[in-house]
C-alpha positions in Angstrom: -2.4 47.2 26.8 -4.2 43.9 26.0 -7.9 44.0 25.7 -10.3 41.4 27.2 -10.5 39.4 24.0 -6.7 39.2 23.7 -6.4 38.1 27.3 -9.0 35.4 26.8 -7.2 34.2 23.6 -3.8 34.0 25.5 -5.5 32.1 28.3 -7.0 29.6 25.9 -3.7 29.1 24.1 -2.0 28.5 27.5 -4.7 25.9 28.3 -4.0 24.2 24.9 -0.2 24.2 25.5 -0.7 22.6 28.9 -3.0 19.9 27.4 -0.6 19.3 24.5 2.4 18.8 26.9 0.5 16.2 28.8 -0.6 14.4 25.7 2.9 14.5 24.2 4.4 12.9 27.3 1.7 10.2 27.3 2.4 9.6 23.6 6.1 9.0 24.2 5.3 6.6 27.0 2.8 4.6 24.8 5.3 4.5 22.0 8.0 3.1 24.3 5.6 0.4 25.5 4.4 -0.5 22.1 7.9 -0.9 20.7 9.2 -2.8 23.7 6.2 -5.2 23.7 6.8 -5.9 20.0 10.4 -6.8 20.7 9.6 -8.9 23.8 6.9 -10.9 22.0 9.1 -11.7 19.0 12.2 -12.5 21.2 10.1 -14.7 23.5 8.1 -16.6 20.9 10.0 -16.3 17.7 6.6 -16.4 16.0 5.7 -13.9 13.3 2.1 -15.0 13.7 2.0 -14.0 17.4 3.9 -10.8 16.5 1.2 -9.9 13.9 -1.5 -10.8 16.4 -0.5 -8.0 18.7 -0.6 -5.5 15.7 -4.1 -6.9 14.9 -5.4 -6.3 18.4 -3.9 -2.8 18.3 -5.7 -1.9 15.0 -9.0 -3.7 14.7 -10.7 -2.9 18.1 -10.5 0.9 17.6 -11.8 0.6 14.1 -14.8 -1.4 15.3 -15.7 0.9 18.1 -15.0 4.2 16.1 -18.7 5.0 15.2 -19.9 4.4 18.8 -16.9 6.3 20.2 -17.7 9.3 17.9 -21.3 9.3 19.2 -20.4 9.1 22.8 -17.6 11.8 22.5 -20.2 14.1 21.1 -22.5 13.5 24.1 -19.9 13.5 26.8 -17.8 16.2 28.4 -14.5 16.3 26.4 -12.2 16.8 29.3 -13.8 14.1 31.4 -13.7 11.7 28.4 -9.9 12.2 28.1 -9.4 11.7 31.9 -11.4 8.5 32.0 -9.6 7.2 28.8 -6.2 7.9 30.2 -7.1 6.4 33.6 -8.4 3.1 32.0 -5.4 2.9 29.6 -3.1 3.5 32.5 -4.7 0.6 34.5 -4.4 -1.7 31.5 -0.7 -0.8 31.2 -0.3 -1.4 35.0 -1.9 -4.8 34.7 0.8 -5.9 32.3 3.5 -4.5 34.6 2.0 -6.3 37.6 1.9 -9.7 35.9 5.5 -9.4 34.7 6.7 -8.2 38.2 5.0 -11.1 40.1 5.3 -13.9 37.6 8.3 -12.7 35.4 6.2 -13.9 32.5 3.5 -12.6 30.2 0.7 -14.5 28.5 0.0 -13.4 24.9 -3.7 -13.4 25.6 -3.2 -11.0 28.5 -1.2 -8.7 26.2 -3.8 -8.9 23.5 -6.6 -8.0 26.0 -4.6 -5.1 27.5 -3.6 -3.8 24.0 -7.3 -3.9 23.0 -8.3 -1.8 26.0 -5.4 0.7 25.5 -6.2 1.1 21.8 -9.9 1.6 22.4 -9.2 4.2 25.1 -6.8 5.8 22.6 -9.7 6.1 20.1 -11.9 7.9 22.6 -8.9 10.1 23.8 -7.9 11.0 20.3 -11.3 12.1 19.2 -11.9 14.2 22.4 -8.4 15.7 22.1 -9.0 16.7 18.4 -12.3 18.4 19.2 -10.7 20.1 22.3 -8.3 21.8 19.9 -11.1 23.8 18.3 -12.7 24.5 21.7 -9.4 26.0 23.1 -7.7 27.4 20.1 -8.9 30.5 18.1 -9.6 29.6 14.5 -6.7 31.8 13.2 -4.3 29.7 15.2 -5.7 26.2 14.3 -3.0 25.6 11.6 -0.2 26.2 14.1 -1.9 24.1 16.7 -2.3 21.3 14.2 1.4 21.7 13.4 2.3 21.4 17.1 0.4 18.2 17.4 2.2 16.8 14.3 5.5 17.8 15.9 4.7 15.6 18.9 3.7 12.7 16.7 6.7 12.9 14.4 9.1 13.3 17.3 7.6 10.1 18.8 7.9 8.2 15.5 11.5 9.4 15.0 13.1 9.0 18.4 11.0 6.7 20.5 12.1 3.4 18.8 15.8 4.2 19.4 15.1 5.3 23.0 13.0 2.1 23.6 15.9 0.0 22.2 18.3 1.6 24.7 15.9 1.4 27.6 15.0 -2.2 27.1 18.7 -3.2 27.5 19.1 -1.1 30.7 15.8 -1.2 32.6 14.1 -4.0 30.6 10.4 -4.3 29.9 9.4 -3.8 33.5 11.0 -0.4 33.7 9.5 0.8 30.4 6.0 -0.3 31.6 6.4 1.8 34.8 7.6 4.8 32.7 4.5 4.5 30.5 2.3 4.3 33.6 4.0 7.5 35.0 3.4 9.3 31.7 -0.4 8.6 32.0 -0.2 10.2 35.4 1.4 13.3 33.8 -1.4 13.4 31.2 -4.0 13.1 33.9 -2.5 16.0 35.9 -2.4 18.2 32.9 -6.1 17.4 32.2 -7.0 18.2 35.8 -5.2 21.6 35.5 -6.8 22.6 32.2 -10.2 24.3 32.3 -12.5 24.1 29.2 -15.2 26.7 28.5 -18.2 25.1 30.2 -20.6 26.0 27.3 -18.5 24.1 24.8 -17.0 21.2 26.6 -20.2 19.2 26.4 -22.5 19.0 23.4 -25.7 16.9 23.7 -28.4 17.2 21.1 -31.6 18.1 22.9 -33.9 15.8 21.0 -31.9 12.7 21.6 -32.9 10.0 24.1 -30.5 7.3 25.3 -30.8 3.8 24.0 -29.8 1.4 21.2 -32.2 3.1 18.7 -30.6 6.5 19.4 -27.1 5.1 18.9 -28.0 3.5 15.6 -29.6 6.8 14.5 -26.5 8.8 15.5 -24.2 6.4 13.7 -26.2 6.7 10.4 -26.4 10.5 11.0 -22.6 10.8 10.7 -22.8 9.4 7.2 -25.8 11.6 6.3 -23.8 14.6 7.5 -20.8 13.8 5.3 -23.0 13.1 2.3 -24.9 16.4 2.7 -21.7 18.4 2.2 -20.1 17.2 -1.1 -16.8 18.9 -0.2 -16.4 16.7 2.9 -17.3 13.6 0.9 -14.8 14.6 -1.8 -12.1 15.0 0.8 -13.0 11.6 2.3 -12.7 9.8 -1.0 -9.4 11.6 -1.7 -7.9 10.2 1.5 -9.3 6.7 0.8 -7.3 6.7 -2.5 -4.2 8.2 -0.8 -4.2 5.7 2.1 -4.4 2.8 -0.4 -1.3 4.1 -2.2 0.6 4.7 1.1 -0.4 1.4 2.5 1.2 -0.5 -0.4 4.3 1.6 -0.3 4.6 1.0 3.5 4.5 -2.7 3.0 6.9 -2.9 0.1 9.5 -0.2 0.8 11.7 -2.4 3.0 11.7 -5.4 0.7 12.6 -3.1 -2.2 15.5 -1.5 -0.3 16.9 -4.9 0.9 17.3 -6.1 -2.7 20.2 -3.7 -3.2 21.4 -2.4 0.2 22.0 -3.6 3.8 19.5 -3.4 6.6 21.6 -0.7 8.3 21.4 1.5 5.2 17.7 0.8 4.8 17.3 2.0 8.4 19.2 5.1 7.6 16.9 5.9 4.6 13.9 5.5 7.0 15.6 7.9 9.4 15.8 10.5 6.6 12.1 10.0 6.1 11.5 10.5 9.9 13.5 13.7 9.8 11.4 14.9 6.9 8.2 14.3 9.0 9.7 16.3 11.8 10.7 19.2 9.5 7.3 19.2 7.9 5.7 19.3 11.4 7.8 22.3 12.4 7.0 24.1 9.1 3.3 23.5 9.8 3.6 24.7 13.4 5.4 27.9 12.4 3.6 28.7 9.2 0.1 27.4 9.9 -0.5 26.4 6.3 -1.9 28.4 3.4 -5.0 30.5 3.9 -6.9 28.2 1.5 -6.3 24.9 3.3 -7.4 22.7 0.4 -4.6 24.1 -1.7 -2.1 23.0 1.0 -3.7 19.5 1.1 -3.8 19.0 -2.7 -0.5 20.9 -3.4 1.5 18.8 -1.1 -0.4 15.7 -2.3 1.1 16.3 -5.8 4.6 16.8 -4.3 4.1 13.5 -2.4 3.2 11.7 -5.7 6.3 13.2 -7.4 8.5 12.0 -4.5 7.1 8.5 -4.8 7.9 8.5 -8.6 11.4 9.7 -7.9 11.9 6.9 -5.3 11.3 4.3 -7.9 13.5 5.6 -10.7 16.8 4.2 -9.6 18.3 1.9 -6.9 20.3 4.9 -5.6 20.6 5.4 -1.8 21.0 9.2 -2.1 18.0 9.5 -4.5 15.7 7.4 -2.4 16.8 9.1 0.8 15.9 12.5 -0.8 12.6 11.1 -2.0 11.8 9.7 1.5 12.7 13.0 3.1 10.5 15.0 0.6 7.6 12.6 0.7 7.5 12.3 4.5 7.8 16.1 4.8 4.5 16.3 3.0 2.6 14.1 5.4 2.2 16.5 8.4 1.5 19.4 6.0 -1.3 17.4 4.3 -2.6 16.1 7.6 -2.4 19.5 9.3 -4.3 21.4 6.5 -7.0 18.8 6.2 -7.5 18.6 10.0 -7.9 22.4 10.1 -10.5 22.1 7.3 -12.5 19.5 9.2 -12.3 21.4 12.5 -13.5 24.6 10.9 -16.1 23.2 8.6 -17.8 20.5 10.7 -20.3 21.7 13.2 -18.8 21.2 16.7 -21.8 19.4 18.1 -21.3 16.5 15.7 -17.5 16.5 15.2 -17.1 13.2 17.2 -19.5 11.3 15.0 -18.2 12.8 11.7 -14.5 12.5 12.6 -14.8 8.9 13.8 -16.7 7.8 10.7 -14.4 9.7 8.4 -11.3 8.2 10.0 -12.7 4.7 9.8 -13.7 5.0 6.1 -10.5 6.8 5.1 -8.3 4.1 6.7 -10.5 1.2 5.4 -8.4 1.1 2.2 -5.2 0.3 4.2 -6.1 -3.4 5.0 -6.9 -3.8 1.3 -3.6 -2.4 0.4 -1.9 -4.8 2.8 -3.7 -7.7 1.1 -2.9 -6.8 -2.5 0.7 -5.5 -2.0 2.3 -9.0 -1.9 0.5 -10.5 -4.8 1.0 -7.4 -7.0 4.8 -7.5 -6.3 5.4 -11.2 -6.4 3.1 -12.3 -9.1 2.9 -9.3 -11.5 5.5 -6.6 -11.2 8.6 -8.5 -10.2 8.3 -11.0 -13.0 7.8 -8.1 -15.5 11.3 -6.8 -14.7 13.3 -10.0 -14.3 16.3 -10.2 -16.7 14.1 -12.0 -19.3 10.8 -10.3 -18.2 8.2 -8.8 -20.5 9.3 -5.2 -19.8 13.0 -5.9 -19.3 14.0 -4.4 -22.7 11.7 -1.4 -22.5 11.0 -0.1 -19.0 14.0 -2.0 -17.7 16.3 0.0 -19.9 15.2 3.1 -17.9 14.8 1.9 -14.3 16.9 -1.3 -14.4 16.1 -5.0 -14.2 16.5 -7.6 -11.4 15.2 -8.1 -7.9 13.3 -5.1 -6.5 12.9 -3.2 -9.8 9.4 -4.6 -10.3 8.4 -3.1 -6.9 10.1 0.1 -8.1 7.9 0.1 -11.2 4.8 -0.3 -9.0 6.0 2.7 -6.9 6.3 4.8 -10.1 2.7 3.8 -11.1 1.4 4.5 -7.6 3.1 7.9 -7.6 1.5 8.7 -11.0 -1.8 7.5 -9.5 -1.4 9.8 -6.5 -0.7 12.8 -8.8 -3.7 11.9 -11.1 -6.1 11.5 -8.1 -4.9 14.9 -6.7 -5.4 16.7 -10.0 -8.8 15.1 -10.5 -9.8 16.2 -6.9 -8.7 19.7 -7.7 -11.2 19.8 -10.6 -13.9 18.7 -8.3 -15.5 22.1 -7.7 -17.1 21.3 -4.4 -13.8 20.1 -3.0 -11.8 22.9 -4.5 -14.1 25.6 -3.0 -14.5 23.9 0.4 -12.6 26.7 2.1 -15.1 29.4 1.0 -18.1 27.4 2.2 -19.7 28.4 5.4 -19.1 26.1 8.4 -21.5 23.2 8.1 -24.5 23.3 10.4 -26.1 19.9 11.0 -28.9 18.8 8.6 -32.2 17.9 10.2 -31.9 14.7 12.3 -35.6 13.9 12.1 
């Protein structure tokens, strides 16, 4: 017979599953709309600049508002925050659908404005959803819950583009926008059904008064909190380095593949990577990760670096496919272990501020990676491995010469860098022992 504690635990897990289903359905709808809008913009305008403009408005606004979003999510009721975020994002999606239904046309500025609203709402929703996980899920199940979240994201990344490509031919952009709006309604219904523990759904610091001065103080406090726990700071710096590596690879992978294979084969290699992500998410969901989460984060970080090195060794489709599968399999395991670490070590009443700031800083190296990737490939590494390049007779004898092999050499160096940074982080005692540290209570805010 189950005791009261076991009954409460099962009830909390049921609430989390209900919440997850709603968020997953909404994630699929948003993915369909994002992919369909990208196709529509490029087909209608033929402009790479306008195509990139949409990506810019999808990325920059949430980064700008992240510190404020973290502060407000800490102050507000988490369930209400997600409800309002989904409602506003749904209205923004509906506004695009209404314009295309009545005018059969879309203005790029309207899309940019709507995408900005949707991405900002997504920032609030993501923070509140992450914190809700630790509210609803017992600590011993956090790893599996994180794996379940990763399964949803990997499923979306793997299957949504293909589904959107099929739907846009059959029901066109109008139909996809209506599907997306319907998925927001599903998410709202799940949020209305879920009941959070009243004592934990809302965290407001008693000594705070509203106003600009308070917001500035809260924003700086998130950084003070991270600095006060060296393990958290070490984890943040580790991900800054990792994201820089992954950012460069993300930009240069397709150009490297197209130097020796067709676009269809390149797509097949990326599909193997997507399957790896899904498999890794399932493993994380079933296993829950190692007991010492930092070992999972760093251990799979080394495997990721090794896969990057392997991917650059030869212009071989089977070899690169295997490397893509192994590397992408590591992503959800690294993300899942690190997320559980943050959820268990950061005091719940400041998680919004800390997570928002940490996410903003950790991803700040990605734009830098985008900026340097092209010049590194075109001006430095590709010339080194031309037929008559400086390294053609030495390194070229091992990995080959010609188009794309300079990028491959850059991949090998980035993989070695990833391994070195991971090993260096392991010897950082405060980071290595972060699992054994007591959950952080906020330092004095005075």
